[in-house]
N, C-alpha and C positions, 0 to 999 in steps of 0.2 A: 903624409896628411894633405889631401887638396885643397886647393886653396878654394874659396868658394866665390861665386861670380858677385860682381858689385852689382846691385841694382839703382839705376839712375832713376831719378824724378827731374821732370820738367817745371821750371819756374814758372808760375802762373800770375799772370797780369790781373791786377784789381785795381779799381778806380773809382772814385766817388766824388763829383764835384756839383755844389749847392749854391743856388743865390736867391739874396732876398730883395725885392726892392717895395719902394712905396713912393708915392704921390707927394712931391716938394714942390712947391713955385710953379705947378704946372709940368712937371716933366716926373719922369721915373727917376728916384735918388737910389742909389743902390746902400743897400741896409746891413748886409752880411754877405761873404762870399767866402766857401768853405771848397780846397780843396785836397783830395790823399791821392797817391798813388799816379795812377797812370791817365788820371781823367783832370783835366783842366775848364777853366771857365775865363773868358775875359770880355769884362764890360766895355763896350764902345760908345759913343756918342754919336748921333743921339739915340738914346732908347733902343739898342741892340746888344745882343751878348751871343757870345760864341763858345761851344763846347768844344773840345777836342779830345781826342784818345792819343797818346804821345807814344804808346805802343807800338802803332802803326797798323793795329789790326786784332781780331779776337779769335781764338781758336780753344780748343777743350778744356774747360775749367778755369776760362776766364770769367771775370764779372766786372761788368761798368754799369754804373748808376750817374744819370742825370738829376737833378730836382731843380724846380724852379717856382719861386712864390710872389705871386704881384699882390701888391695892394690895391685897395679901392682907389678906381679911375685910373691906373697906369695902364699905358699903352705902349705895348713890347714888340720886339721882332726876335726871335732865337733862332739859330742855325748851327751848323756845325762846319767846321773849318774847312774840312776835304771831307772825301767818299768813308765810310765805314767799310772795314773788309772784315768778312769771315771766313778764314782761310779752312785746309782741309783737318780733320781732326781724327783721331782713331783711340780719342781717350774721352769720348765723353763731348755736352754741350756747352758750350758758351752762352753766358746768360746776361741779358741787358734791360735794365731797367729805365721808364722814363717816365718821372710824375711832374707834373705841373697843376698848379693850383690857382686860379684867379680871383682876385677878390672882387668887391659889388662894382659892376660897371667897367671893369677893367678889360682891356682887350691884349690876346696873343696872336700873332702869325709864327707857327711853329714850322718851318721849312729846313729840315736838316737835307744835307745832299744826301745821294745814292747810298744806299748798302750792298756792296757790291758780294756776292755770293761766290766762292770756288766749289770746285767739285768735291765730293764730298766733306763739306762744312756742314757744322750742327751748330745750331743758335735758334735760343729760347727768349725771344724780346716780349716785352709789356710795355706799351707806353698808353699811359693815362692823364687826361685833361680832366680837369673839375672845375666848374664854373660856378661860381655864386650869382645871385640874382642881376638879370642884365648884364652879365659877361659875355662876349663873343668871342670866337677865335677863329683862325684859318690854320687848317694843318694839311699838310703833305708830305706823302711818303713815296721813295722810290725804290725799286728793287731792280738790281742787274744780274744776269746769269753769267759771271765771268765776262773776260774781255777780249772783244771780238777782233780790236785791231794785234793782238798778241794770240789769236788763234786758239784760244780758249773755249774748251765746251763743258758742260755741268751735265753729267749722265745721272750724277747718286746725290742725292741732298737729303738732309733732317733739318726742316725750317718751319718754325712754329712762330706767329707774329698774333700777339692781341693786341688789339686798338681800340679804347674806349673814351666817348666824350660823355662826359655825365653833367646834369645840373644838380648839385648837392648828391641825393643818392639815387636820383633818377636818369637812368639813361638816355642819351640821345642819338648817339651813334654807337654802334659795337660791330666788329668784324672778328671774326677769329681764322687765320690764313693758315693751312697746312701744305706745306708743299715738300713732298718727299719725293722718292725715286720712280715712287709708280705713278704718281702725278704728273711727273715729267714725261713719262711714255705715254699718256693717257689721250694726246692728241686734240682733239676739238674740245674734249670734255677738261683740258688741263689749260696749257698755256698757247696748244694750237700754233706752234713753234717762235711764240714770241721770246724774244732773251730781255726782254724790261719791261717793267710794267709798273705804274704808279695810280696813286687816290688822292683826292684833293676834296678835302669836306670844308665848307665854310658853316658856321654856325651863327646867325643873327637872326633879327628879328625880319628883315630887307633880303636874306639872301634868294628867297624864291626870283628876284628882281633881277638877278643874273644869269639866271637860266637861261632866256634870249641873247642876250651877248656874246654869252660863250660858247653856245652851239653855235653860233655864225663863224668861229675861228676855230670850231674844230675838224673841218676838213682838210685833210692833210694825205697823200698818198701812200706816205711810210708810218703813219701812226693812228692804229684804231682809237674811237674815243667815243663815250657817249655822257650824258649829261642827264641829272634828274634832280628835282626839289619837291619837298615836300614840307610845309610850315615854314620853319625858320631852319630848314638845313639843305645845303646843296651840296650833290656828291657829283664828283666828275671822276671816272675811269679811264684808263688810257694804257695800250700794249703797243708795245714796236718791235721789230727785228733786233735793233741797235738799242743802245743807251743814248747815243747823240741827238737823233731826230727826238726821241724822246723828250731828252732835256730841253731843246728848244721849244717843241711845243709846251712844255710843262713851263717853260719861262713866259713864255705869251700869254697864257692862261692866267701865272700868279700875278703877272703885272697888270693884267686886266683888272681883278680882282681887288688888290692892293690899292691900284691907283697910285701905284709908287715904284719904282723900280727894286729890283731884287737885292737881296743885302751883297755888301761889298766882296765878300769872301766867294761868292759864286762867279765862275767864269766865262760869261758865253760869246 
């Protein structure tokens, strides 16, 4: 009797972290914090929360969820402890969801560190920020294709990234990015040689007032950037041949818009 080969299954990483804050005595107070699996959240004073994935990255079949709820009047900064990594996958896509809800008059700076995509990575990510009346936000997302210092290149990819900011049920900003193997090879119709790119979106009644100051600091021989404003929305896009010059320029832009230093976990 021939022995049957044993089928091995890879362990999948699943994580969920959520936090809820309310305004108490003029500052955001933590009401509830839940953590499960590889996802963690650390509330720091004053008014800062850091999310992290203890599995070290994402690959096929992994699932990661971050949720944040801010009560009326809360002002918070949310970030990630380090860059998120999407590794090579031969067993389907990893999935990541970010859901953030802001009460009336609340404000959130959602400033995660880079997402690094490795060759043949597969990732589906949805990021949603829902604003109540008079709530405002600043969001930044950065994607880096491999690590230039390690000589890594990315020639095959399957990345779908959905980002949405809404006020109630009305979308204020919506973008759906599909970056796959064909797009990587598309030249000027794709990334045109860039290895890193970022989007910054500011939603606030006075967002357009920042357009002039932002454009004044966009000049850089290593980073291509442009900014536009419409009503209560400011959008900035950046591209660079490597993650480091883009990170420096992004830090300059965010410091200007925040009128405050970057979160402490950012290393610039």
